[in-house]
N, C-alpha and C positions, 0 to 999 in steps of 0.2 A: 332244219339243221341248226346245231349249236356249235360254236367255235370255242375251242379250249386253248388258252395260251397262258403258260405259267400257272398261277393260282386262280386265274379268271375264267369265267364262262360268259361269252357274249351271245345273246339271243337277239339277232337283229329283227326277227319277225315280231317277237314279243317286246322289243325295245327295252331290253333289260341287260344290265351288267351285274354279274354276281361274283363274289369272292368267298371261297370257303362256304358256299351255300347261302351266303347272306347278300342282300342287294347292296350295291354300291351307288350312293347318291351322285347323280350327274345331271346337270341342268339340260333341258331338252336341246338347246342349241349345241352344247358340248357333246351330247350323245350323237347328234347328227354329224358333227365333225368327225367323231370317232368312227361312225359307220361309213362315212365317205372314204376315209383313209383305209379302213379295213377292206372295203369292197374293191378298192383300186389296187390293193397290195399285189406284188411288191413295187409297183410303179408309183413314183411320187406324183402329187398333184400340186400344180403351181399355186402360189398365193392368189393370183388374180382369179384363177378358176374357183378356188375355195370361196373367195368373196362373192363371186357371181352365184354360186350354189347356195351359200348360207344366207346371203342378203340380196336376193334378186331385186333389181330395180330400186334399190335403197342405198343411199350414201351413208357409210359408217366410217368411223375413224379407223386408221390403219392399226391402231393398238388393239382393236376388238378381236382380231384373229389371234394375236399373240396371247391375249388373255384367255381365250378358249383353249389354246394349246396348253397353257399353264394348268388350266383346270383339269384337262384330260390327263396330263402327265401326273398331276397330284393324285387323282383318283386311282391311277395305275401304279402309284409308287415308283414312277419311272424317272428316278433321279439321274440315272446315267444315260437317259434317252435311248435305251436299247429297244424300246417298243415304238415310240413315236420319234422318228429320226428327222433331224433338220437337214434339208438339202440346201446348202448355203447358196444364196443368190437365186433360188428357184422356189422352193416350197417345202412340203413335208411328206413323209411316207410312213406307212405302218410297216415295222420291221420285225415284229414279234414272230416267233415260231408258232405256227397255228396247226391244230389238229381239228378237223371238222368231222363231226359224227352225230348221227341221230341217237337219241336216247334209246337204250335197249328196251326199256320199259318206262312208260309214264303212267301216272295215276289220275283217276277221275273220281269225283263224288257225283252220284246220280241222285238228284233230289226232285221228286215230282216230275220225272221225265227230263229234267234239265241236267245236262252234262257240264260239270265244272272242272276244268283242268287244274291240277295241283302242280306247283313248281318246286324245284329243289329248294331245300331250306324250310323256313317257317311259313305256314299257311294259317292265317287266323280265320276262324269261323265266328260269325256274329252279326249283329244289327248295325254296327258302326259303318259309316260310309268309307269306302276304300279298302275294306278287308278283302282277302282272297275269295272267301266263300260267304257272300252276303245272304242272309236269311231274314226275311221280313215276317216275323211271327212274334206274338206276345210272350211266348214261352222261351224266347231266345234272348240271352244277355248281349250287351253291346260287344263285349269280347268274351265269347262263350267257351271256345276251345281252341287248342293249337294242334295242328297236324304238321309234323316235321318229316320231310322227305330227304333221305340221303341215298348214296349209291347202293347201299346194301340193307337199308332198313327204313320202315315207315312207322311212325309212332303217333299216338294221340294222348293229349293231356287236357283235362278239364281245367278251365281258368277260374275256378271258384264260382261258376254260374249258379244262379238261383235255383234252376230246375234240373240241373245235372245233365250228365251224358252217360249213355250206356253203349256197350258193344256186345252184340248177341245176347242181350238181356242182362248183362253184368254191369253194374255201376262202375264208372271209372273214378278211381281215387288217386291214382298215381300214373306216371308215364306208362302207357300200354302199347305193346306191339300190335300192329294191324296186319291183316292179310287180305288177299284178293277175295272178294265176295262177302266180307264182313258187313253185317247190318248194324249201322250206328244210328242212335236216336239222340238228337240234340234237343233237349227240352221235350217237346212233343212231336218234333219233326223228324221223320225217318229218312235215312240216307243209306245208300249202298256204295261201298268202296269197290272200284274196278281197276284192275291192271290192264293197260292197253299195250299190246305188243305189235311191232311193225309186221305187216304181212310178209311172208317169204317171197323173194323175187321169183318171177316166172321163168321157168327153164324152157329153153328152145331145143326142140328135138329135130334132128335131120329127117 
């Protein structure tokens, strides 16, 4: 499940916060704080409980929690504290209006039998460590191509790679729309794009 509030999408399983399809940088401890408050919503969590969960068996300065709260609010542009609410004399609560929903469709690249999930926004394909789609092959550039996923479109762009990118045998020279089942070749490495749709719920018959 992904939670949508305002311009943000929170993926607690993937440990990612996104805004407008782009990842929002948040330190691991700050993300943990956001996740704790989100999962407890609308109930507040006391400061003592937050300290115990964030820094178990460790003594830290009392300012540490407030610094994390500041980081989370800054990442959420929460100047008016309408998302992260201070419960004076007690602790903090997640107060944003949330819509939880599974994606109607998500996308995968299948490379040599390996299924790689693509996320909303930019997905870099290449040999560089930390890219969304890592491919260890001599024909692959460090940043070879970019796949961009939005709510109504998925596109591919070659990033000036040495050995190029093709879609169904056609060389990619500009931003190109992709479709379910497209055969993509990055350098000499073939891949297949696949749309994954949730299975329909089981009906119960009397």
